[in-house]
C-alpha positions as CSV (number, residue, x, y, z in Angstrom):
1,M,-1.6,-15.7,5.3
2,R,0.4,-12.3,4.7
3,T,3.8,-12.6,6.1
4,L,6.2,-9.5,6.4
5,V,10.1,-10.7,6.7
6,L,12.4,-8.0,8.2
7,A,15.6,-8.5,6.5
8,S,19.0,-7.6,7.5
9,H,21.7,-6.6,5.0
10,D,25.4,-5.7,5.2
11,N,24.7,-2.5,2.5
12,H,25.5,-4.9,-0.4
13,K,23.6,-8.1,-0.2
14,I,20.7,-9.6,2.1
15,L,22.6,-11.7,5.2
16,P,22.1,-15.1,5.0
17,A,20.2,-15.6,8.2
18,S,17.3,-13.1,6.6
19,L,17.3,-15.5,3.8
20,S,17.0,-18.4,6.2
21,A,13.5,-16.6,7.3
22,M,12.7,-16.2,4.0
23,T,12.8,-20.1,3.3
24,A,10.4,-20.6,6.7
25,A,8.2,-17.9,5.3
26,L,7.2,-20.1,2.3
27,N,5.8,-22.5,4.8
28,F,2.8,-19.6,5.0
29,S,2.8,-18.7,1.6
30,K,4.0,-19.1,-2.0
31,T,4.6,-15.2,-1.8
32,F,5.9,-12.9,0.9
33,D,6.7,-9.1,1.5
34,V,10.3,-7.6,2.9
35,W,11.2,-5.0,5.0
36,V,14.6,-3.7,4.6
37,M,15.8,-0.5,6.3
38,G,19.3,1.8,7.0
39,Q,21.7,2.4,4.3
40,F,22.2,0.0,1.2
41,R,23.2,0.1,-2.2
42,Q,20.5,-0.4,-5.1
43,G,21.8,-4.1,-5.3
44,V,20.2,-5.0,-2.2
45,I,16.7,-4.0,-3.9
46,E,17.4,-5.4,-7.0
47,T,18.2,-8.5,-6.0
48,L,14.8,-8.6,-3.7
49,Q,12.5,-7.2,-6.6
50,H,13.4,-10.0,-9.2
51,A,12.6,-12.7,-6.7
52,P,9.3,-14.5,-7.7
53,C,8.4,-15.4,-4.0
54,V,8.6,-12.0,-2.9
55,S,5.1,-9.6,-3.5
56,Q,6.4,-6.4,-2.5
57,V,9.6,-4.5,-0.8
58,F,9.2,-2.2,2.0
59,A,12.2,0.4,2.0
60,W,13.3,2.5,4.6
61,E,16.7,4.5,3.7
62,T,18.0,6.1,6.9
63,A,21.3,7.4,7.7
64,D,20.0,7.6,11.3
65,V,20.7,4.6,14.0
66,V,16.7,3.5,14.6
67,S,17.0,1.9,18.5
68,P,14.9,-1.5,18.4
69,S,11.9,0.7,20.2
70,Q,11.3,3.5,17.4
71,L,11.7,0.3,15.0
72,A,8.7,-1.2,16.8
73,H,6.5,1.6,16.2
74,A,7.3,2.1,12.7
75,I,6.5,-2.0,12.1
76,R,3.5,-1.3,14.3
77,D,1.3,0.9,11.9
78,F,1.5,-2.5,9.7
79,R,-0.3,-4.5,11.9
80,V,-3.8,-4.5,10.4
81,S,-1.9,-5.4,6.9
82,Y,0.0,-8.9,8.6
83,D,-0.6,-12.1,10.0
84,V,3.1,-13.2,10.4
85,F,6.2,-10.8,11.3
86,M,9.6,-12.8,10.7
87,A,12.8,-12.2,11.5
88,P,16.0,-14.7,12.1
89,A,16.7,-15.2,15.7
90,D,20.0,-13.5,15.2
91,Y,21.2,-10.3,17.2
92,F,19.2,-8.4,14.5
93,G,15.9,-10.0,15.4
94,K,16.6,-10.6,18.9
95,D,16.8,-6.8,19.4
96,F,13.4,-5.9,18.4
97,M,11.4,-8.3,17.4
98,P,10.0,-8.8,20.9
99,R,9.2,-5.0,21.1
100,I,7.2,-5.7,18.2
101,A,5.3,-8.4,19.8
102,A,4.9,-6.1,23.2
103,S,3.3,-3.3,21.0
104,L,0.9,-5.5,19.1
105,D,-0.1,-7.1,22.8
106,V,0.6,-11.2,21.3
107,T,3.0,-13.9,22.6
108,Q,6.3,-14.2,20.3
109,I,7.6,-17.6,19.0
110,S,11.3,-17.3,19.4
111,D,14.2,-19.4,17.7
112,I,11.9,-21.7,15.8
113,T,13.3,-24.8,14.1
114,K,10.2,-26.2,12.5
115,I,6.8,-24.9,11.2
116,I,4.2,-27.8,11.4
117,S,1.1,-25.6,10.7
118,H,0.0,-22.1,10.1
119,D,-0.1,-21.8,14.1
120,T,2.1,-24.8,15.5
121,F,5.8,-24.7,15.9
122,V,9.1,-26.5,17.2
123,R,11.4,-24.9,19.1
124,P,14.4,-25.9,21.4
125,I,14.3,-25.6,25.0
126,Y,16.7,-26.7,27.8
127,A,19.6,-25.4,26.0
128,G,18.7,-27.8,23.1
129,N,18.3,-30.9,24.8
130,A,14.4,-31.0,24.4
131,F,11.9,-29.9,22.0
132,L,8.9,-28.1,22.6
133,T,5.8,-28.1,20.2
134,V,4.1,-24.8,20.5
135,Q,0.8,-23.9,18.9
136,A,0.2,-19.9,18.8
137,L,-3.6,-18.8,19.4
138,D,-2.9,-15.4,18.7
139,R,-4.2,-14.1,15.2
140,V,-1.0,-12.1,14.8
141,K,2.0,-14.3,15.0
142,V,5.4,-12.8,15.9
143,L,8.6,-15.0,14.7
144,T,11.9,-15.6,15.1
145,I,13.6,-18.5,12.9
146,R,17.0,-20.4,13.8
147,P,18.9,-19.7,11.0
148,S,20.3,-23.2,11.1
149,A,17.4,-25.0,10.7
150,F,16.2,-23.4,7.4
151,P,18.6,-23.4,4.4
152,P,19.4,-19.8,2.9
153,L,16.7,-19.0,0.3
154,V,18.2,-18.9,-3.2
155,L,17.2,-15.5,-4.7
156,E,17.2,-16.3,-8.4
157,K,16.0,-13.4,-10.6
158,G,13.0,-13.9,-12.4
159,E,11.1,-12.0,-15.2
160,R,8.6,-10.4,-13.1
161,K,9.7,-7.2,-10.9
162,T,7.9,-6.6,-7.4
163,Q,6.2,-3.7,-6.1
164,L,8.9,-1.1,-4.2
165,Q,7.9,1.1,-2.1
166,K,10.2,3.2,-0.3
167,I,9.0,4.6,3.2
168,T,10.0,7.3,5.4
169,P,8.4,6.4,8.7
170,S,8.1,9.1,11.6
171,L,11.1,8.4,14.4
172,Q,9.7,8.9,17.6
173,P,11.6,10.2,20.7
174,D,13.4,7.6,22.5
175,R,16.0,7.8,25.6
176,V,18.3,5.5,23.9
177,R,21.4,7.7,22.6
178,F,23.7,6.6,19.8
179,V,27.1,7.2,20.7
180,E,29.6,5.3,18.1
181,R,30.1,1.8,15.8
182,K,32.8,-0.1,15.8
183,L,32.7,-2.5,12.8
184,D,35.3,-5.4,13.1
185,T,36.6,-5.9,9.1
186,S,37.6,-9.6,8.2
187,E,38.3,-11.8,4.7
188,R,37.1,-14.7,6.7
189,P,33.6,-16.3,6.1
190,E,31.0,-15.0,8.4
191,L,30.3,-17.4,11.3
192,T,27.0,-18.5,11.2
193,S,27.3,-19.2,7.3
194,A,30.8,-20.5,7.2
195,K,31.0,-24.4,6.1
196,I,34.1,-25.0,8.2
197,V,34.0,-23.3,12.0
198,V,37.3,-23.4,14.2
199,S,36.5,-22.9,17.6
200,G,39.0,-22.7,20.5
201,G,38.1,-22.7,24.5
202,R,40.1,-22.3,27.5
203,G,42.4,-25.1,26.6
204,L,44.5,-22.6,24.5
205,K,45.2,-20.8,27.9
206,S,46.0,-17.3,26.8
207,K,45.1,-15.0,24.2
208,A,48.5,-15.2,22.2
209,N,48.1,-18.8,22.1
210,F,44.2,-18.4,20.3
211,A,46.5,-17.8,17.7
212,L,47.0,-21.3,16.8
213,I,43.3,-21.0,16.1
214,G,43.2,-18.2,13.4
215,E,46.3,-20.2,11.8
216,L,44.2,-23.6,11.3
217,A,41.1,-21.3,10.1
218,S,43.2,-19.7,7.5
219,K,44.5,-23.0,6.3
220,L,40.8,-24.3,6.4
221,N,39.3,-20.6,5.3
222,A,37.0,-21.2,7.8
223,A,35.2,-18.9,10.4
224,I,36.3,-18.5,14.3
225,G,34.3,-19.3,16.9
226,A,35.2,-19.5,20.7
227,S,33.4,-21.1,23.7
228,R,32.5,-18.5,26.3
229,A,34.8,-19.5,28.8
230,A,37.5,-18.5,26.1
231,V,35.3,-15.4,25.6
232,D,35.3,-14.7,29.5
233,E,39.0,-14.7,29.4
234,G,39.4,-12.2,27.2
235,F,41.1,-14.5,24.6
236,I,38.7,-13.3,21.5
237,P,35.7,-10.9,21.2
238,N,32.2,-12.1,22.2
239,D,30.5,-11.7,18.4
240,C,32.8,-15.1,18.2
241,Q,30.9,-16.6,20.8
242,V,29.5,-20.0,19.9
243,G,26.7,-21.7,22.5
244,Q,23.7,-21.0,23.8
245,T,24.2,-17.3,24.9
246,G,26.3,-16.7,21.6
247,K,25.6,-18.0,18.0
248,V,24.2,-21.1,16.5
249,V,25.8,-22.7,13.6
250,A,25.6,-25.4,11.9
251,P,28.6,-26.1,9.2
252,Q,30.0,-29.0,7.1
253,L,32.9,-29.2,9.5
254,Y,33.3,-28.1,13.3
255,I,36.7,-28.3,14.8
256,A,36.4,-27.7,18.8
257,V,40.2,-27.1,20.1
258,G,40.4,-27.1,23.7
259,I,37.0,-26.9,24.5
260,S,35.8,-29.0,27.1
261,G,31.8,-29.1,26.0
262,A,29.6,-27.8,28.2
263,I,26.0,-28.3,27.5
264,Q,26.1,-24.1,26.6
265,H,28.7,-24.7,24.0
266,L,26.8,-27.9,22.4
267,A,23.4,-26.2,22.4
268,G,25.2,-23.8,19.5
269,M,27.1,-26.4,17.4
270,K,25.8,-30.1,18.1
271,D,23.9,-29.8,14.1
272,S,26.9,-29.6,12.7
273,K,27.5,-32.1,10.0
274,V,30.9,-33.5,11.4
275,I,32.5,-32.5,14.7
276,V,36.4,-33.0,15.5
277,A,37.7,-32.6,18.7
278,I,41.0,-32.3,20.2
279,N,41.3,-32.4,23.7
280,Q,43.8,-33.9,26.2
281,D,41.1,-35.1,28.2
282,P,39.8,-38.0,26.8
283,N,36.3,-37.8,29.3
284,A,36.0,-34.6,28.2
285,P,31.8,-34.2,27.3
286,I,32.6,-32.8,23.7
287,F,33.9,-36.5,22.7
288,Q,30.6,-37.4,23.2
289,V,28.9,-35.7,20.1
290,A,32.4,-35.5,18.3
291,D,32.4,-37.9,15.3
292,Y,36.3,-38.1,15.2
293,G,38.5,-37.4,18.3
294,M,41.7,-36.5,18.5
295,V,43.9,-37.2,22.6
296,G,46.7,-35.4,23.1
297,D,48.5,-32.0,23.8
298,L,46.8,-29.5,21.6
299,F,49.9,-27.5,21.2
300,E,51.2,-30.3,19.1
301,I,48.3,-31.4,17.5
302,V,47.2,-28.2,15.9
303,P,50.8,-26.9,15.1
304,A,50.7,-30.7,13.1
305,L,47.5,-29.9,11.5
306,C,48.7,-26.8,10.1
307,K,52.0,-28.1,8.9
308,A,50.3,-31.0,7.1
309,L,47.4,-28.7,5.6
310,P,47.9,-26.8,2.3
311,N,48.5,-23.2,2.1
312,K,45.1,-21.4,1.3
313,T,44.6,-20.5,-2.7
């Protein structure tokens, strides 16, 4: 089956979530094509061109901000050529893949965690408490992949150089107007691909106290996460939210500080390899999924942990 993966990047490299989508694409065929767009350095293209599993690269280099509906219209021109359109189920994929499915008049299968066959998939429902097996009867499949369910593909360079096609689709008129882009820069690992995540909840009580999470994360070279309650209280921006309405993570170590463990939060982190919970309530639901639990005052436990841990080198 001919597969097109729509990949996102940070101008320097393909993002891990898109690499996970490429791993999933190998379930359909040994090779697939990749679409990238935006402003990117040559290294992004070169990495894809020398990957043995990539047959063809479509590069749309544009400084314009392309709206989801405009992108869907551009992708629609490829509908005859491909049987499968894939993207990660992150902010990138969730933004435009439903529009692509609508433009192709097919059903989208979202947040896939397992590919059984070319038309049968498994996806979570009820905040991850149940899994549904879905058969897609449409000829063209539009799929989004849960990044934590598939390991990122290692794009090792091979001898073969894939075909590069530079494309310039025409932008259709759109009512969406770009106003401003604000980018947060940080030396910390990216939340969805970090090996260690330290998350804080409402138990931290204030934005000033949330600095404890940053201190512990710095000691562990970890990414910072948060529950929806902490985001709603304004302790931290919403791009750090972990959960059903935030980001899904599956790090090697997940430390939940002052998080009760509502089902919406568990949906975003319960696949973590090791879960450590710190909470003063011994009956908090988070302890039901935690591998290790510390019951006590987090304002005593977290500083003690920071003091015991060596400084990051």
